[in-house]
FIFI-807429 format. One line per 8 residues: number of its first residue (from 1); their letters; for each residue y, x, z of N, C-alpha, C. Coordinates in steps of 0.02 Angstrom, whole numbers, plus 50000, padded with zeros to 5 digits. Layout:
! residues N
NUM> A> Y,X,Z,Y,X,Z,Y,X,Z ~ ... $
This chain:
! residues 351
1> MLETAYRE> 49103,51177,48250,49061,51234,48266,49086,51298,48234 ~ 49104,51294,48169,49129,51354,48135,49194,51378,48166 ~ 49238,51330,48185,49300,51349,48216,49288,51389,48280 ~ 49242,51366,48321,49226,51401,48384,49194,51469,48369 ~ 49149,51471,48321,49116,51534,48304,49166,51586,48279 ~ 49215,51563,48238,49266,51609,48213,49309,51635,48271 ~ 49331,51589,48314,49376,51607,48368,49343,51653,48420 ~ 49280,51639,48436,49248,51673,48492,49203,51731,48472 $
9> ILRPLLFQ> 49181,51732,48408,49135,51785,48388,49162,51826,48329 ~ 49175,51792,48273,49193,51829,48213,49262,51862,48217 ~ 49312,51825,48240,49379,51854,48244,49382,51914,48291 ~ 49355,51910,48352,49355,51970,48395,49320,52030,48364 ~ 49267,52016,48325,49232,52071,48292,49275,52101,48237 ~ 49304,52058,48194,49346,52083,48140,49407,52120,48165 ~ 49435,52097,48221,49495,52128,48248,49482,52197,48278 ~ 49420,52219,48278,49404,52287,48300,49418,52338,48245 $
17> FDAERVHH> 49427,52313,48184,49434,52358,48126,49505,52354,48098 ~ 49521,52403,48056,49587,52407,48025,49603,52342,47989 ~ 49663,52316,48001,49682,52250,47975,49680,52247,47899 ~ 49703,52298,47865,49705,52295,47792,49634,52300,47762 ~ 49591,52339,47793,49522,52344,47769,49486,52277,47776 ~ 49498,52243,47832,49467,52177,47842,49495,52128,47791 ~ 49559,52132,47777,49589,52087,47728,49557,52097,47659 ~ 49548,52159,47639,49518,52173,47573,49446,52149,47571 $
25> LAMWALKV> 49410,52155,47627,49341,52131,47630,49340,52055,47622 ~ 49385,52020,47656,49389,51947,47650,49407,51927,47579 ~ 49454,51962,47547,49473,51945,47479,49416,51956,47430 ~ 49378,52010,47441,49319,52022,47398,49270,51965,47404 ~ 49256,51943,47465,49208,51889,47476,49232,51824,47443 ~ 49296,51808,47449,49323,51748,47419,49324,51753,47342 ~ 49336,51812,47317,49334,51823,47245,49264,51810,47218 ~ 49214,51836,47253,49144,51826,47232,49126,51752,47234 $
33> CGRSRTAL> 49148,51718,47287,49134,51646,47293,49165,51607,47234 ~ 49222,51630,47212,49257,51595,47158,49222,51597,47092 ~ 49172,51640,47085,49135,51646,47022,49076,51598,47017 ~ 49061,51564,47071,49001,51521,47073,49018,51452,47099 ~ 49001,51401,47061,49013,51333,47084,48973,51317,47146 ~ 48913,51344,47150,48871,51334,47210,48904,51365,47271 ~ 48931,51426,47263,48964,51459,47319,49027,51421,47340 ~ 49063,51393,47291,49123,51355,47307,49106,51291,47345 $
41> EWLRTLAD> 49051,51259,47326,49029,51199,47362,49010,51217,47434 ~ 48976,51274,47442,48959,51298,47509,49022,51311,47549 ~ 49073,51340,47517,49135,51355,47551,49170,51290,47573 ~ 49168,51239,47529,49197,51174,47547,49162,51144,47608 ~ 49097,51147,47608,49058,51120,47665,49073,51160,47728 ~ 49075,51225,47721,49088,51269,47779,49156,51254,47810 ~ 49206,51244,47767,49274,51232,47791,49287,51159,47808 ~ 49239,51115,47790,49246,51043,47803,49311,51017,47772 $
49> SDRASDAP> 49323,51038,47709,49390,51029,47680,49398,50966,47638 ~ 49345,50940,47608,49353,50889,47557,49389,50826,47581 ~ 49361,50791,47629,49391,50728,47651,49459,50738,47684 ~ 49464,50791,47724,49527,50803,47760,49584,50819,47712 ~ 49570,50863,47663,49622,50887,47619,49644,50836,47566 ~ 49600,50788,47552,49615,50739,47500,49635,50671,47528 ~ 49654,50668,47591,49675,50604,47619,49735,50577,47580 ~ 49732,50516,47555,49786,50488,47513,49855,50492,47546 $
57> ALSREVFG> 49857,50486,47612,49922,50486,47646,49958,50554,47640 ~ 49921,50606,47623,49950,50673,47621,49977,50693,47552 ~ 49958,50657,47500,49978,50676,47432,50053,50664,47423 ~ 50082,50704,47380,50155,50699,47367,50172,50732,47301 ~ 50230,50716,47276,50256,50748,47215,50319,50786,47233 ~ 50321,50851,47217,50377,50894,47233,50395,50935,47172 ~ 50458,50940,47156,50486,50970,47095,50441,50959,47034 ~ 50420,50895,47027,50383,50874,46968,50309,50889,46968 $
65> LKFRNPVG> 50283,50918,47022,50212,50935,47027,50178,50891,47079 ~ 50115,50876,47067,50077,50835,47114,50035,50879,47160 ~ 50042,50866,47225,50006,50904,47276,49960,50857,47314 ~ 49896,50875,47321,49849,50832,47356,49863,50831,47431 ~ 49893,50885,47456,49916,50888,47526,49971,50941,47529 ~ 50011,50942,47583,50069,50986,47584,50056,51056,47611 ~ 49994,51075,47622,49977,51139,47654,49956,51190,47602 ~ 49996,51243,47594,49982,51293,47544,49970,51362,47574 $
73> LAAGFDKD> 49946,51407,47533,49938,51477,47552,50001,51515,47532 ~ 50030,51551,47579,50092,51587,47566,50079,51649,47523 ~ 50131,51670,47488,50128,51732,47449,50115,51791,47496 ~ 50082,51842,47468,50067,51901,47506,49995,51905,47528 ~ 49960,51847,47529,49890,51847,47550,49845,51865,47491 ~ 49853,51829,47436,49816,51844,47375,49865,51872,47325 ~ 49881,51936,47334,49935,51966,47296,49922,51966,47220 ~ 49859,51976,47200,49843,51980,47130,49811,51917,47102 $
81> GVALPAWE> 49807,51865,47143,49778,51802,47120,49704,51809,47102 ~ 49666,51845,47143,49596,51858,47127,49549,51804,47153 ~ 49573,51760,47198,49528,51712,47230,49553,51640,47225 ~ 49586,51623,47171,49617,51557,47164,49568,51499,47174 ~ 49508,51500,47144,49463,51444,47155,49442,51435,47228 ~ 49437,51489,47265,49416,51486,47335,49468,51451,47378 ~ 49532,51460,47363,49584,51428,47404,49581,51352,47396 ~ 49567,51329,47336,49557,51257,47326,49498,51232,47368 $
89> ALGFGFVE> 49443,51270,47366,49384,51251,47403,49396,51248,47478 ~ 49440,51291,47503,49456,51293,47575,49504,51236,47595 ~ 49526,51197,47547,49566,51138,47562,49640,51143,47551 ~ 49664,51201,47530,49736,51209,47519,49760,51161,47465 ~ 49820,51134,47475,49851,51090,47427,49884,51127,47370 ~ 49898,51191,47380,49925,51234,47328,49919,51306,47352 ~ 49928,51353,47306,49923,51423,47323,49979,51460,47287 ~ 50007,51510,47319,50059,51551,47289,50034,51623,47284 $
97> AGTLTPEP> 50019,51645,47223,49995,51713,47212,50054,51762,47211 ~ 50040,51825,47224,50092,51876,47223,50106,51903,47293 ~ 50155,51945,47298,50208,51960,47250,50183,52005,47194 ~ 50200,51986,47132,50182,52024,47073,50244,52057,47043 ~ 50237,52119,47024,50291,52157,46992,50272,52170,46919 ~ 50320,52188,46876,50304,52198,46805,50249,52251,46795 ~ 50253,52306,46832,50204,52360,46826,50165,52367,46891 ~ 50105,52397,46888,50068,52408,46950,50105,52455,46997 $
105> QTGNPRPR> 50096,52445,47062,50121,52493,47110,50078,52492,47173 ~ 50076,52549,47207,50030,52557,47263,50058,52533,47329 ~ 50123,52522,47333,50153,52501,47395,50166,52560,47441 ~ 50179,52545,47504,50196,52596,47553,50134,52631,47581 ~ 50143,52690,47612,50085,52726,47639,50050,52687,47694 ~ 49984,52697,47699,49945,52667,47753,49948,52711,47815 ~ 49936,52680,47874,49925,52609,47888,49990,52570,47881 ~ 49984,52506,47862,50044,52467,47846,50035,52393,47863 $
113> LFRVPESR> 49981,52376,47899,49970,52308,47921,49942,52310,47992 ~ 49974,52274,48038,49957,52280,48109,49955,52210,48141 ~ 49906,52201,48185,49900,52138,48222,49933,52144,48290 ~ 49959,52087,48313,49986,52082,48381,49953,52019,48412 ~ 49890,52024,48433,49853,51964,48454,49885,51926,48511 ~ 49915,51962,48559,49945,51927,48616,50003,51882,48597 ~ 50032,51895,48538,50087,51854,48513,50066,51812,48452 ~ 50003,51815,48434,49979,51783,48372,50025,51800,48314 $
121> ALINRLGF> 50031,51865,48302,50080,51890,48252,50049,51946,48211 ~ 50082,51961,48156,50066,52019,48114,50130,52057,48099 ~ 50124,52122,48091,50179,52163,48065,50153,52196,48001 ~ 50191,52188,47946,50169,52221,47885,50227,52257,47852 ~ 50211,52312,47820,50258,52348,47778,50222,52369,47714 ~ 50188,52321,47684,50145,52334,47626,50185,52358,47566 ~ 50241,52325,47550,50283,52349,47496,50263,52329,47427 ~ 50245,52266,47417,50229,52240,47350,50174,52280,47316 $
129> NNHGAVAA> 50122,52297,47352,50064,52329,47320,50028,52277,47277 ~ 50020,52291,47213,49986,52244,47167,49969,52280,47103 ~ 49926,52247,47062,49903,52278,47000,49948,52263,46940 ~ 50002,52228,46952,50051,52216,46899,50041,52150,46863 ~ 50094,52126,46831,50095,52060,46799,50047,52056,46740 ~ 50040,52109,46701,49997,52107,46642,49924,52098,46662 ~ 49902,52136,46713,49833,52130,46737,49821,52060,46765 ~ 49870,52032,46800,49863,51965,46828,49857,51914,46772 $
137> ARRFEALR> 49898,51920,46720,49896,51873,46664,49827,51874,46630 ~ 49799,51933,46621,49732,51938,46591,49680,51905,46636 ~ 49686,51916,46701,49639,51885,46748,49644,51809,46745 ~ 49705,51784,46743,49716,51711,46741,49688,51682,46676 ~ 49698,51717,46621,49672,51693,46557,49595,51689,46559 ~ 49563,51740,46588,49490,51740,46594,49466,51684,46638 ~ 49503,51670,46692,49484,51617,46738,49488,51549,46703 ~ 49539,51539,46663,49545,51477,46625,49489,51471,46574 $
145> AAGHWPRI> 49475,51526,46539,49423,51525,46487,49355,51509,46516 ~ 49343,51530,46579,49279,51518,46612,49275,51449,46643 ~ 49330,51411,46640,49331,51344,46669,49336,51343,46745 ~ 49361,51398,46774,49365,51403,46847,49436,51396,46874 ~ 49484,51381,46831,49553,51375,46855,49558,51318,46906 ~ 49591,51328,46962,49594,51276,47014,49632,51214,46992 ~ 49616,51158,47024,49649,51094,47007,49709,51081,47051 ~ 49730,51131,47089,49790,51125,47130,49846,51167,47099 $
153> PVGINLGK> 49909,51151,47115,49964,51191,47087,49959,51265,47108 ~ 49973,51308,47060,49973,51380,47073,50044,51406,47063 ~ 50074,51430,47116,50140,51462,47112,50130,51537,47104 ~ 50180,51570,47077,50178,51643,47070,50243,51672,47097 ~ 50235,51718,47143,50291,51751,47177,50306,51816,47141 ~ 50369,51827,47122,50389,51884,47082,50434,51932,47122 ~ 50427,51997,47108,50469,52047,47141,50488,52102,47092 ~ 50529,52148,47117,50549,52205,47076,50510,52267,47095 $
161> QKTTPLES> 50508,52315,47049,50477,52379,47065,50518,52415,47119 ~ 50484,52454,47159,50518,52491,47212,50569,52539,47183 ~ 50555,52568,47126,50599,52619,47096,50655,52590,47054 ~ 50656,52525,47043,50708,52495,47002,50772,52485,47042 ~ 50828,52512,47021,50891,52502,47058,50911,52428,47057 ~ 50949,52408,47108,50969,52338,47114,51005,52312,47052 ~ 51046,52355,47022,51085,52332,46964,51040,52317,46904 ~ 50977,52339,46906,50931,52325,46851,50875,52278,46872 $
169> AASDYARA> 50879,52252,46933,50824,52212,46960,50810,52149,46920 ~ 50862,52118,46893,50853,52055,46856,50804,52064,46798 ~ 50806,52122,46766,50761,52133,46709,50688,52135,46732 ~ 50675,52161,46792,50607,52162,46819,50581,52090,46829 ~ 50622,52049,46861,50602,51980,46874,50592,51942,46809 ~ 50637,51952,46762,50632,51917,46698,50570,51939,46659 ~ 50555,52004,46662,50496,52029,46626,50431,52002,46656 ~ 50428,52002,46723,50369,51975,46756,50361,51900,46741 $
177> LATLHAHG> 50417,51865,46741,50415,51793,46726,50390,51781,46655 ~ 50414,51820,46608,50392,51812,46538,50318,51824,46531 ~ 50292,51874,46566,50222,51891,46561,50177,51836,46590 ~ 50200,51804,46643,50158,51757,46681,50177,51684,46672 ~ 50227,51670,46630,50256,51603,46624,50204,51550,46608 ~ 50155,51566,46567,50106,51516,46546,50058,51497,46602 ~ 50055,51537,46655,50003,51528,46706,50028,51497,46771 ~ 50091,51504,46787,50116,51477,46850,50141,51406,46842 $
185> DYFVLNVS> 50127,51364,46892,50155,51296,46892,50226,51299,46919 ~ 50241,51347,46962,50309,51360,46984,50314,51435,46999 ~ 50376,51460,47004,50387,51531,47016,50438,51540,47073 ~ 50427,51592,47112,50471,51607,47168,50498,51678,47161 ~ 50564,51685,47167,50595,51751,47165,50599,51777,47236 ~ 50561,51830,47249,50560,51860,47315,50615,51912,47320 ~ 50670,51893,47352,50727,51938,47361,50736,51954,47435 ~ 50685,51940,47476,50695,51942,47548,50643,51982,47587 $
193> SPNTPGLR> 50596,52015,47551,50549,52058,47587,50587,52117,47618 ~ 50572,52134,47681,50606,52191,47711,50572,52258,47695 ~ 50519,52257,47654,50477,52316,47645,50489,52354,47580 ~ 50535,52329,47538,50557,52365,47479,50630,52385,47491 ~ 50644,52450,47493,50712,52472,47511,50765,52438,47468 ~ 50815,52409,47502,50872,52379,47469,50861,52310,47440 ~ 50799,52285,47441,50785,52222,47408,50827,52164,47435 ~ 50836,52163,47501,50874,52107,47530,50947,52106,47508 $
201> GLQESDEL> 50970,52161,47478,51036,52161,47450,51044,52112,47393 ~ 50987,52091,47363,50990,52042,47309,51009,51973,47335 ~ 51010,51963,47401,51032,51899,47429,51108,51894,47432 ~ 51143,51950,47422,51216,51949,47420,51239,51909,47359 ~ 51295,51875,47366,51317,51827,47315,51322,51857,47245 ~ 51356,51914,47238,51365,51942,47171,51299,51961,47139 ~ 51256,51994,47178,51191,52015,47151,51148,51955,47134 ~ 51147,51905,47178,51104,51847,47168,51128,51805,47109 $
209> DVLLRIVQ> 51193,51801,47101,51222,51763,47045,51196,51790,46979 ~ 51197,51855,46970,51173,51887,46909,51098,51876,46901 ~ 51061,51886,46955,50988,51879,46953,50967,51809,46932 ~ 50996,51758,46965,50976,51689,46950,50995,51670,46879 ~ 51053,51694,46856,51074,51677,46788,51025,51705,46736 ~ 51009,51769,46743,50966,51802,46693,50895,51774,46695 ~ 50867,51764,46755,50799,51739,46759,50795,51667,46735 ~ 50845,51627,46751,50844,51557,46728,50852,51553,46652 $
217> ETNHALGT> 50893,51598,46624,50899,51600,46551,50832,51617,46519 ~ 50797,51665,46549,50730,51683,46524,50682,51624,46530 ~ 50685,51590,46586,50642,51532,46599,50651,51478,46545 ~ 50713,51465,46526,50727,51414,46476,50711,51438,46406 ~ 50713,51503,46395,50700,51529,46328,50626,51533,46312 ~ 50583,51528,46363,50512,51539,46353,50473,51478,46329 ~ 50505,51421,46328,50470,51361,46304,50513,51300,46312 ~ 50487,51244,46287,50526,51182,46291,50529,51155,46362 $
225> SPKPLLVK> 50482,51176,46405,50480,51151,46474,50487,51209,46522 ~ 50547,51223,46546,50555,51277,46596,50517,51260,46660 ~ 50490,51311,46692,50451,51302,46753,50498,51296,46814 ~ 50478,51258,46865,50518,51256,46927,50527,51327,46955 ~ 50588,51345,46969,50606,51412,46992,50636,51406,47062 ~ 50609,51443,47110,50632,51441,47179,50652,51511,47201 ~ 50687,51516,47257,50704,51581,47285,50682,51582,47358 ~ 50655,51638,47380,50631,51645,47449,50681,51686,47490 $
233> IAPDLTFA> 50703,51658,47546,50757,51689,47585,50731,51716,47652 ~ 50770,51761,47680,50752,51793,47744,50774,51751,47803 ~ 50738,51756,47859,50758,51719,47919,50816,51753,47956 ~ 50833,51814,47935,50884,51853,47971,50954,51843,47943 ~ 50961,51800,47893,51027,51784,47866,51065,51739,47915 ~ 51131,51744,47912,51173,51696,47950,51175,51631,47911 ~ 51194,51577,47945,51199,51513,47910,51254,51515,47857 ~ 51306,51555,47868,51358,51562,47817,51330,51595,47754 $
241> QIEEILDL> 51288,51645,47763,51257,51677,47705,51210,51629,47669 ~ 51174,51588,47707,51129,51540,47676,51168,51489,47635 ~ 51225,51468,47660,51267,51420,47623,51288,51450,47556 ~ 51305,51513,47555,51324,51546,47492,51265,51546,47443 ~ 51206,51559,47469,51146,51559,47427,51133,51489,47399 ~ 51142,51438,47441,51131,51370,47418,51180,51350,47364 ~ 51241,51374,47368,51290,51361,47315,51266,51389,47248 ~ 51238,51450,47251,51214,51482,47190,51151,51448,47164 $
249> VTRHALAG> 51108,51428,47210,51046,51392,47190,51064,51328,47153 ~ 51114,51293,47178,51136,51231,47145,51168,51246,47077 ~ 51210,51297,47076,51245,51315,47014,51197,51333,46958 ~ 51143,51367,46976,51095,51390,46926,51034,51344,46919 ~ 51039,51285,46948,50989,51232,46940,50918,51254,46958 ~ 50912,51288,47016,50845,51305,47040,50812,51242,47068 ~ 50746,51246,47075,50707,51186,47095,50698,51181,47170 ~ 50710,51236,47208,50700,51232,47280,50708,51299,47315 $
257> IVATNTTV> 50694,51298,47380,50702,51356,47423,50636,51367,47461 ~ 50616,51430,47470,50561,51446,47515,50592,51480,47577 ~ 50579,51450,47635,50609,51474,47697,50554,51477,47752 ~ 50536,51535,47774,50569,51598,47764,50518,51654,47753 ~ 50545,51712,47737,50505,51773,47734,50495,51799,47805 ~ 50468,51859,47812,50459,51889,47878,50526,51913,47906 ~ 50527,51926,47971,50588,51948,48005,50584,52021,48026 ~ 50641,52054,48029,50645,52122,48055,50663,52123,48128 $
265> DHSLLPAS> 50673,52064,48158,50689,52058,48229,50624,52057,48269 ~ 50609,52112,48303,50548,52118,48343,50562,52107,48417 ~ 50619,52079,48434,50638,52074,48504,50595,52026,48545 ~ 50561,51980,48511,50519,51932,48546,50448,51958,48560 ~ 50433,52017,48536,50367,52046,48548,50363,52077,48617 ~ 50306,52077,48650,50298,52108,48716,50300,52184,48711 ~ 50310,52216,48767,50314,52289,48768,50249,52321,48744 ~ 50194,52285,48751,50129,52312,48731,50117,52310,48656 $
273> APRETGGL> 50162,52277,48619,50153,52271,48546,50162,52338,48513 ~ 50129,52350,48456,50138,52413,48421,50210,52423,48399 ~ 50235,52482,48409,50305,52498,48390,50306,52518,48317 ~ 50298,52470,48273,50294,52483,48202,50351,52447,48166 ~ 50375,52479,48113,50425,52447,48071,50391,52400,48022 ~ 50429,52353,47995,50402,52306,47946,50420,52235,47963 ~ 50397,52190,47921,50411,52119,47931,50364,52088,47981 ~ 50392,52051,48027,50354,52016,48079,50342,51944,48058 $
281> SGQPLRAR> 50280,51921,48063,50263,51852,48047,50221,51822,48103 ~ 50213,51756,48101,50172,51723,48151,50213,51685,48202 ~ 50183,51675,48261,50213,51634,48312,50285,51653,48331 ~ 50302,51718,48337,50371,51736,48356,50423,51712,48305 ~ 50403,51699,48244,50449,51678,48191,50459,51603,48190 ~ 50417,51566,48225,50415,51493,48218,50483,51459,48229 ~ 50515,51474,48284,50577,51439,48301,50632,51454,48251 ~ 50641,51518,48233,50694,51536,48187,50681,51507,48118 $
289> STAVVRFV> 50619,51510,48095,50603,51481,48030,50618,51407,48029 ~ 50600,51371,48081,50614,51299,48084,50689,51286,48083 ~ 50727,51327,48119,50800,51319,48120,50829,51329,48050 ~ 50804,51378,48013,50829,51390,47945,50810,51331,47900 ~ 50748,51307,47906,50726,51250,47866,50771,51190,47880 ~ 50784,51177,47943,50826,51119,47961,50896,51126,47933 ~ 50924,51187,47936,50991,51199,47910,50992,51189,47834 ~ 50944,51218,47799,50942,51212,47726,50935,51139,47706 $
297> ASRTRLPV> 50889,51102,47739,50878,51032,47723,50939,50989,47736 ~ 50981,51011,47783,51041,50973,47799,51097,50986,47748 ~ 51090,51040,47708,51143,51059,47662,51126,51047,47589 ~ 51063,51030,47575,51043,51019,47505,50987,50967,47502 ~ 50983,50934,47445,50928,50886,47434,50870,50919,47398 ~ 50876,50984,47383,50822,51019,47350,50763,51026,47397 ~ 50702,51025,47371,50643,51034,47413,50640,51102,47447 ~ 50615,51103,47507,50606,51164,47545,50532,51175,47559 $
305> IAVGGIFD> 50507,51235,47543,50440,51255,47564,50448,51296,47627 ~ 50418,51274,47681,50427,51307,47746,50370,51355,47761 ~ 50388,51415,47784,50339,51466,47804,50363,51497,47869 ~ 50316,51510,47915,50334,51545,47976,50308,51512,48039 ~ 50255,51540,48068,50230,51516,48132,50192,51452,48128 ~ 50161,51436,48072,50122,51374,48065,50048,51390,48079 ~ 50022,51361,48133,49954,51374,48154,49912,51310,48158 ~ 49944,51253,48167,49908,51191,48180,49950,51132,48155 $
313> AESAREKL> 49924,51071,48165,49959,51012,48141,50027,51004,48174 ~ 50032,51022,48238,50096,51015,48274,50150,51059,48243 ~ 50134,51122,48231,50184,51167,48202,50199,51150,48129 ~ 50149,51123,48093,50162,51101,48025,50207,51040,48025 ~ 50193,50993,48069,50234,50933,48075,50306,50951,48095 ~ 50314,51001,48137,50381,51023,48156,50422,51042,48095 ~ 50391,51078,48049,50426,51099,47988,50441,51039,47944 ~ 50393,50994,47937,50403,50935,47895,50458,50890,47925 $
321> DAGAALVQ> 50458,50883,47990,50510,50843,48023,50579,50875,48016 ~ 50580,50942,48009,50644,50977,48001,50671,50970,47930 ~ 50630,50942,47885,50654,50929,47817,50614,50962,47762 ~ 50561,50999,47780,50520,51032,47729,50480,50981,47689 ~ 50471,50995,47625,50428,50953,47583,50356,50978,47584 ~ 50348,51044,47591,50284,51077,47592,50284,51132,47644 ~ 50225,51154,47666,50220,51210,47713,50169,51260,47687 ~ 50174,51321,47712,50128,51374,47691,50102,51412,47752 $
329> LYTGFVYQ> 50039,51434,47747,50007,51475,47799,49999,51546,47775 ~ 50004,51593,47821,49984,51662,47810,49952,51687,47874 ~ 49993,51704,47922,49967,51730,47986,49924,51677,48021 ~ 49944,51614,48017,49905,51561,48048,49834,51558,48021 ~ 49825,51572,47956,49759,51572,47926,49717,51630,47953 ~ 49749,51688,47963,49714,51746,47991,49687,51730,48060 ~ 49728,51698,48101,49709,51685,48171,49665,51623,48179 ~ 49674,51573,48136,49637,51511,48145,49573,51507,48103 $
337> GPTAVAKI> 49569,51546,48049,49507,51549,48011,49500,51496,47958 ~ 49440,51492,47927,49429,51451,47867,49435,51376,47877 ~ 49433,51351,47938,49440,51279,47950,49512,51259,47963 ~ 49558,51307,47959,49628,51293,47978,49659,51238,47937 ~ 49650,51239,47871,49683,51190,47828,49657,51120,47842 ~ 49591,51113,47846,49561,51047,47858,49585,51019,47925 ~ 49590,51062,47975,49612,51039,48041,49685,51016,48039 ~ 49727,51054,48005,49797,51034,47999,49803,50969,47961 $
345> CRGLAAR> 49767,50963,47906,49771,50902,47865,49747,50841,47905 ~ 49694,50849,47943,49671,50792,47984,49725,50771,48034 ~ 49757,50821,48065,49809,50805,48114,49869,50772,48082 ~ 49889,50795,48022,49946,50765,47988,49929,50693,47965 ~ 49869,50683,47939,49850,50617,47916,49845,50567,47973 ~ 49824,50591,48031,49817,50547,48089,49884,50521,48112 ~ 49938,50558,48099,50005,50536,48120,50039,50497,48067 $
């Protein structure tokens, strides 16, 4: 019933308003729910998440962490990690907060988030807008102190400041990691967003070699147990470029790969789509993302977290069959609504 109501009533209503304003409204509501155990129980019932998300057949262990199911929330949705308890209640097997930078930044000018309903897609050029790593660490500490920290793995996605030159980028990632190290179960280096000028240059071999070395050194220096460290790559790379990245990932003993970020290739969009710059996500990215996941899985035994065009159990299974260990939703959650995770989990468990 809720799925139908969202699809036929609530989503058409929300889509009448600015996409970023609606997103902030939804995040506020989820944040408020996260402060009350009663509200979280209501959210679980509303999303029908408990039995579906906890099916024994779906549990797995990946880079040393236990996941109740393989369906996670992708980075970029809860940038500041304000609604972590709510994501668990909605059935997610894990959540990735961020992208977080060492210092606060406002991101790119608005409007910067656009829907393409006919393609089940989004275009964003947000630009790592967040309140900074220190504010996030304080929020996480308060959440733990209140006993509201989620029982699912929490990943943290890290980025560099817009104003930091590439040659100094490693220090930004290392500083953010040091600030948040105690709170993340795993960390992802975002070097592939198209919305921070020059950022994708960090995927080049020389730049990435320095970045991975410095951040991994920081990771090991922060405690006796270094956290799993992953890197998120773009779908627009050639397979030759991806092979070079995999060589560096192996050399620096990273724990896995996140594939993929948004694409700058808008050629699959219809003529009626908004002519906006930024990263494209959703259904148009599905095939390319799966191809990258399949290629990465064929070249390494490291776990792959798959992102891109996942809306239902079929598209999630496609990624898992291609070699992914875990999958993440972003655009699919926007279009499918609060029952999306439970529906995907039921479909995966049935197979």
